[in-house]
MIKOL-678359 format. One record per residue (C-alpha): x, y, z. Coordinates in Angstrom, 3 decimals, padded with zeros to 6 digits. Example, Ala and Ser with C-alpha at 12.3 -4.5 7.8 and 13.67 -1.06 7.14 Angstrom:
REM residues 2
R        c1        c2        c3
R   012.300  -004.500   007.800
R   013.670  -001.060   007.140
This chain:
REM residues 410
R        c1        c2        c3
R   107.588   058.485   231.444
R   104.637   059.482   233.614
R   105.495   062.188   236.117
R   103.297   061.920   239.227
R   103.739   065.654   239.884
R   101.963   066.561   236.664
R   098.212   067.073   236.605
R   096.216   064.107   235.360
R   093.409   064.681   232.839
R   090.774   061.955   232.726
R   089.586   061.142   229.200
R   086.120   059.834   228.407
R   085.835   058.618   224.814
R   082.510   058.203   223.014
R   082.756   055.545   220.297
R   084.840   052.395   220.132
R   085.143   051.341   216.471
R   087.815   052.232   213.879
R   088.275   055.859   214.902
R   087.833   055.054   218.587
R   090.701   052.609   218.386
R   092.908   055.125   216.586
R   092.218   057.629   219.374
R   092.750   054.989   222.071
R   096.205   054.255   220.709
R   096.898   057.982   220.644
R   095.962   058.645   224.266
R   098.073   055.687   225.364
R   101.111   056.758   223.334
R   100.787   060.436   224.261
R   101.625   059.676   227.860
R   104.378   057.211   226.871
R   106.420   059.091   224.267
R   105.909   062.808   224.918
R   106.686   065.022   227.881
R   103.427   066.988   227.893
R   102.555   069.254   230.841
R   099.686   066.944   231.828
R   099.123   063.197   231.747
R   096.052   061.780   229.947
R   094.318   058.984   231.834
R   092.118   056.543   229.917
R   089.191   056.791   232.324
R   086.235   055.453   230.352
R   084.967   054.502   226.908
R   081.256   054.807   226.133
R   079.197   052.948   223.543
R   075.762   051.386   223.151
R   077.181   047.913   222.488
R   078.550   047.008   225.887
R   080.456   043.938   224.690
R   082.174   045.885   221.911
R   083.010   048.740   224.281
R   084.520   046.280   226.768
R   086.596   044.734   223.975
R   088.091   048.125   223.106
R   088.617   048.901   226.797
R   090.426   045.602   227.363
R   092.628   046.009   224.313
R   093.764   049.574   225.010
R   093.603   049.893   228.778
R   090.477   051.981   229.352
R   089.611   051.713   233.041
R   085.823   051.498   232.700
R   082.900   051.300   230.275
R   079.678   053.275   230.057
R   076.736   052.416   227.792
R   075.352   055.978   227.857
R   077.660   058.864   226.950
R   075.755   061.135   229.329
R   077.242   059.231   232.255
R   080.670   060.533   231.238
R   079.478   064.100   231.812
R   078.361   063.234   235.340
R   081.723   061.813   236.380
R   084.108   064.063   238.300
R   087.115   061.988   237.229
R   086.632   062.875   233.550
R   088.003   066.170   232.219
R   088.053   065.558   228.446
R   085.325   064.184   226.184
R   086.673   062.648   222.973
R   083.915   062.271   220.341
R   084.520   059.452   217.821
R   080.928   058.860   216.698
R   078.972   059.394   213.446
R   078.365   063.020   212.500
R   074.691   063.086   213.467
R   075.648   062.839   217.150
R   078.482   065.384   217.267
R   076.436   068.494   218.050
R   074.371   066.982   220.865
R   077.359   065.405   222.618
R   079.733   068.350   222.175
R   077.283   071.023   223.323
R   076.256   069.002   226.370
R   079.874   068.273   227.270
R   080.965   071.904   226.972
R   078.025   073.053   229.066
R   079.041   070.464   231.671
R   082.526   072.008   231.810
R   084.304   069.222   229.936
R   087.015   069.941   227.370
R   086.047   068.498   223.970
R   087.966   066.904   221.121
R   085.544   066.174   218.271
R   086.227   064.181   215.109
R   085.706   065.811   211.713
R   083.670   066.996   209.977
R   082.508   069.081   212.910
R   078.802   068.444   212.264
R   076.290   067.369   209.643
R   075.109   070.871   208.802
R   076.088   074.512   209.015
R   073.343   075.074   211.589
R   074.654   072.342   213.884
R   078.221   073.574   213.497
R   077.161   077.108   214.432
R   075.536   075.817   217.627
R   078.764   074.029   218.477
R   080.821   077.167   217.893
R   078.572   079.158   220.207
R   078.924   076.500   222.905
R   082.695   076.492   222.390
R   082.905   080.268   222.710
R   080.842   080.206   225.889
R   083.037   077.413   227.217
R   086.251   079.260   226.372
R   085.065   082.177   228.494
R   085.019   079.720   231.405
R   088.360   078.120   230.546
R   086.878   075.116   228.734
R   088.813   074.144   225.583
R   087.642   072.534   222.353
R   089.224   071.289   219.142
R   088.147   069.520   215.948
R   090.153   066.499   214.797
R   091.634   067.314   211.408
R   094.406   064.883   212.246
R   096.389   065.028   209.008
R   097.571   068.514   209.957
R   099.843   066.734   212.409
R   101.636   064.489   209.932
R   105.218   065.814   210.302
R   105.657   066.409   206.560
R   102.452   068.478   206.438
R   103.431   070.530   209.493
R   106.849   071.036   207.911
R   105.188   072.222   204.691
R   103.239   074.779   206.701
R   106.491   075.979   208.274
R   108.110   076.453   204.855
R   105.150   078.505   203.615
R   105.230   080.651   206.773
R   108.937   081.258   206.209
R   108.179   082.541   202.720
R   109.926   079.822   200.731
R   107.079   079.579   198.187
R   106.546   083.309   197.796
R   103.068   084.253   196.577
R   100.762   081.230   196.345
R   099.549   080.698   192.768
R   098.083   077.191   192.552
R   096.747   074.595   195.003
R   095.865   071.010   194.001
R   094.354   068.574   196.441
R   092.962   065.059   196.088
R   091.793   062.398   198.517
R   091.321   059.089   196.710
R   089.908   055.811   198.053
R   088.285   052.794   196.382
R   086.445   050.903   199.125
R   083.026   051.440   197.498
R   083.858   050.385   193.933
R   082.204   046.989   194.451
R   078.424   047.572   194.037
R   077.780   044.673   196.411
R   079.569   046.399   199.285
R   076.927   046.758   202.009
R   075.117   049.909   202.989
R   076.647   051.516   206.081
R   075.891   054.648   208.076
R   078.553   056.488   206.043
R   076.251   056.186   203.010
R   073.211   057.760   204.647
R   072.862   061.527   204.685
R   070.882   061.669   207.940
R   073.803   060.047   209.761
R   076.910   061.106   207.824
R   075.829   064.492   206.469
R   077.549   063.859   203.143
R   079.622   061.143   201.507
R   083.125   061.423   200.105
R   082.748   065.195   200.350
R   082.591   065.315   204.146
R   084.369   062.064   204.925
R   087.574   062.674   202.966
R   087.036   065.953   201.085
R   086.902   067.884   204.352
R   090.420   066.681   205.137
R   092.010   067.861   201.908
R   090.207   071.215   202.074
R   091.450   071.740   205.621
R   094.998   070.730   204.653
R   095.060   073.210   201.779
R   093.914   076.044   204.038
R   096.265   075.009   206.845
R   099.386   074.760   204.682
R   098.769   077.965   202.722
R   097.300   080.011   205.568
R   094.554   081.088   203.150
R   090.842   080.300   202.865
R   088.621   079.213   200.013
R   086.341   082.067   198.971
R   083.987   080.305   196.568
R   083.491   077.048   194.676
R   082.161   075.576   191.467
R   081.474   071.909   192.122
R   080.003   068.677   190.826
R   079.113   065.564   192.805
R   078.032   062.090   191.733
R   076.571   058.946   193.290
R   077.641   056.018   191.114
R   075.822   053.250   193.014
R   072.447   054.355   194.332
R   071.320   051.177   196.117
R   073.328   048.714   198.167
R   072.643   045.480   200.073
R   071.680   045.843   203.735
R   073.531   043.267   205.800
R   072.490   044.579   209.225
R   069.561   047.050   209.411
R   070.472   047.911   213.013
R   073.675   049.559   211.739
R   071.927   051.825   209.244
R   068.387   052.262   210.566
R   065.295   051.854   208.433
R   065.371   055.119   206.465
R   065.861   054.444   202.750
R   065.400   050.665   203.053
R   063.473   049.638   199.958
R   062.703   046.019   200.771
R   063.430   045.048   197.179
R   065.676   042.174   196.221
R   069.124   042.475   194.775
R   070.740   040.682   191.855
R   070.862   037.411   193.769
R   067.141   037.588   194.494
R   067.534   037.666   198.254
R   069.348   040.792   199.444
R   067.359   043.690   200.859
R   068.504   046.936   199.289
R   068.913   050.344   200.867
R   069.199   053.718   199.204
R   072.536   055.553   199.122
R   071.713   059.179   199.927
R   075.186   060.757   199.822
R   077.754   061.522   197.139
R   080.340   058.965   196.068
R   082.636   061.617   194.590
R   083.042   065.377   194.460
R   085.194   067.650   192.294
R   085.527   071.395   192.702
R   087.444   074.418   191.554
R   087.953   077.331   193.875
R   089.802   080.554   194.528
R   091.879   081.178   197.639
R   091.740   084.376   199.651
R   095.183   085.393   198.383
R   094.113   084.997   194.774
R   095.439   081.491   194.041
R   093.450   079.046   191.937
R   092.629   075.707   193.581
R   091.259   072.353   192.471
R   090.084   069.489   194.683
R   088.865   065.927   194.194
R   087.363   063.586   196.781
R   086.227   060.088   195.878
R   085.697   056.624   197.262
R   085.641   055.208   193.700
R   089.279   055.664   192.617
R   089.940   052.032   191.738
R   093.291   050.938   193.150
R   093.698   053.877   195.528
R   093.333   052.938   199.186
R   094.085   056.145   201.059
R   095.889   058.491   198.705
R   096.058   062.076   199.947
R   097.824   064.440   197.570
R   098.583   068.109   198.037
R   100.679   070.341   195.796
R   101.188   074.067   196.267
R   102.936   076.177   193.623
R   104.239   079.630   194.476
R   106.120   082.396   192.717
R   109.409   081.288   194.308
R   108.958   077.563   194.942
R   106.649   074.590   195.379
R   105.879   071.735   197.758
R   104.264   068.368   196.986
R   102.992   065.657   199.363
R   101.442   062.212   198.952
R   100.242   060.284   201.999
R   101.247   057.006   200.354
R   104.803   058.245   201.010
R   103.903   060.172   204.142
R   107.388   060.674   205.581
R   108.521   062.589   202.489
R   107.934   066.156   201.349
R   109.044   067.199   197.859
R   110.390   070.758   197.938
R   111.478   073.125   195.172
R   113.260   076.365   196.096
R   113.523   078.060   192.721
R   115.632   080.910   194.128
R   118.429   078.482   195.027
R   118.278   075.549   192.636
R   116.499   077.089   189.694
R   113.269   075.759   188.266
R   115.062   073.345   185.946
R   116.708   071.517   188.842
R   113.474   069.857   189.942
R   112.180   068.937   193.377
R   114.297   067.822   196.328
R   113.045   064.761   198.212
R   113.149   065.628   201.920
R   112.845   062.736   204.376
R   110.956   064.370   207.252
R   112.365   062.263   210.105
R   114.930   064.569   211.702
R   114.537   065.680   215.312
R   114.277   069.273   214.055
R   111.143   068.415   212.065
R   107.722   068.848   213.727
R   106.840   066.171   216.309
R   109.628   063.783   215.265
R   111.872   064.242   218.311
R   109.404   062.306   220.463
R   109.859   059.132   218.446
R   112.766   057.331   216.795
R   116.196   058.129   215.325
R   116.328   059.738   211.847
R   115.119   057.496   209.041
R   112.922   055.356   211.304
R   109.693   056.329   209.625
R   106.309   057.037   211.211
R   102.848   055.757   210.207
R   099.156   056.599   210.107
R   098.618   056.282   213.857
R   101.327   058.752   214.906
R   099.425   061.876   213.842
R   096.656   060.924   216.300
R   099.238   060.857   219.086
R   100.478   064.314   218.081
R   096.868   065.524   218.172
R   096.345   064.137   221.671
R   099.587   065.713   222.906
R   098.699   069.106   221.448
R   095.235   069.026   222.978
R   096.427   067.971   226.436
R   099.099   070.672   226.289
R   096.555   073.359   225.411
R   094.229   072.265   228.215
R   097.068   072.194   230.752
R   098.452   075.572   229.679
R   095.066   077.277   229.265
R   095.544   078.105   225.591
R   093.133   077.737   222.677
R   093.985   074.676   220.547
R   093.773   074.567   216.753
R   091.971   073.645   214.647
R   089.166   075.233   216.648
R   085.441   074.646   216.340
R   085.418   077.915   214.376
R   087.874   076.359   211.922
R   085.601   073.332   211.639
R   082.615   075.631   211.115
R   084.416   077.369   208.259
R   085.075   074.011   206.559
R   081.416   073.097   207.111
R   080.394   076.220   205.189
R   082.619   075.122   202.325
R   081.003   071.672   202.271
R   077.585   073.333   202.193
R   078.639   075.589   199.312
R   079.892   072.564   197.373
R   076.518   070.866   197.743
R   074.692   074.037   196.721
R   076.909   074.478   193.667
R   076.465   070.840   192.636
R   072.676   071.160   192.924
R   072.949   074.101   190.498
R   075.090   072.171   187.996
R   078.340   073.746   189.112
R   077.360   077.397   189.381
R   079.836   079.629   191.233
R   078.888   079.729   194.916
R   080.607   082.108   197.377
R   081.650   080.815   200.806
R   079.759   082.593   203.569
R   082.104   084.688   205.680
R   085.190   084.082   203.524
R   087.748   086.790   202.828
R   087.429   087.903   199.205
R   090.785   088.330   197.382
R   091.869   091.673   196.039
R   091.485   092.092   192.253
R   095.160   093.047   192.093
R   097.809   090.429   192.948
R   100.784   092.753   192.605
């Protein structure tokens, strides 16, 4: 479906592992299934492991490989830098890319600290003044059912928002013998379940409701504080104890992030909100749940049934009638028209394609894409407040810069 008359935007991706492959699929499908105003070209993938980078390039059709991400910034055939690396590298790469005049798509969370995120926002604002675009990858916003939920809230179906409940549940760390990875080290990941999955559900709640969290009371916990180190080169030497594990032979490394976080909050419109993020929910692989209750209706979503949105319009059906199960696969639903006939459901990878299409469209049309680096910065401030509250045994901690709700909800 490529139109040779459209401008071509060369993409340089940094990172080639799980998230890099999800993004690779997205760039490839964006130019195949959607009629965007520009065509993304898979120009180069960059990574320190040349063999691994070549493997990703060969599998997904990247034209070349670089072993230093800085080379991507020097290339005239690359317009977009796609950052799919651990959080400790986001700020350096994004700021350098924006200063070099490259548009930037950066995975979430935006950075490892509020300070780094603020630097990135400043670089993004300076870039925007020169026509350089940037966006943070909160991909679940672009699941059709979630985008449809946002539309219903905007149309007023729920009325005044009263309650928000969000949970992101995984179980891949339940086994104490699971090896230490970079995701379990604060200097590389910033935080654990809080930033890895909690950031997603916080962003979804704010996106769907159009409101912001204003403060939090939170608790975090690390259930397993040492784990076997299978490959020190993947985690570095920080926190490596050199002691033996239960089998008498494994070197152990210290886990320096949270395994789970729970928080209560208030939204800027006055609603009460609760959130849970964990990688210790035994039996849950990637469960993302969001429910919003309003004065006139409710919506409920679970990623384990991601093509469905449960909707209650109390003004039509009455509260006793219960929720309606809406299969979000019609061409009139967000993003769906680019894919299959109604009822032919979509999967995890499709939201990444929608993200790529939206970003290419914004770059081609000269508009500011969302979520912006400022949006990512705001989520980063929430993550910081959660950590501060947890350090103080759950004391109420305001979110810096948040809109405070009015005492009256009438």
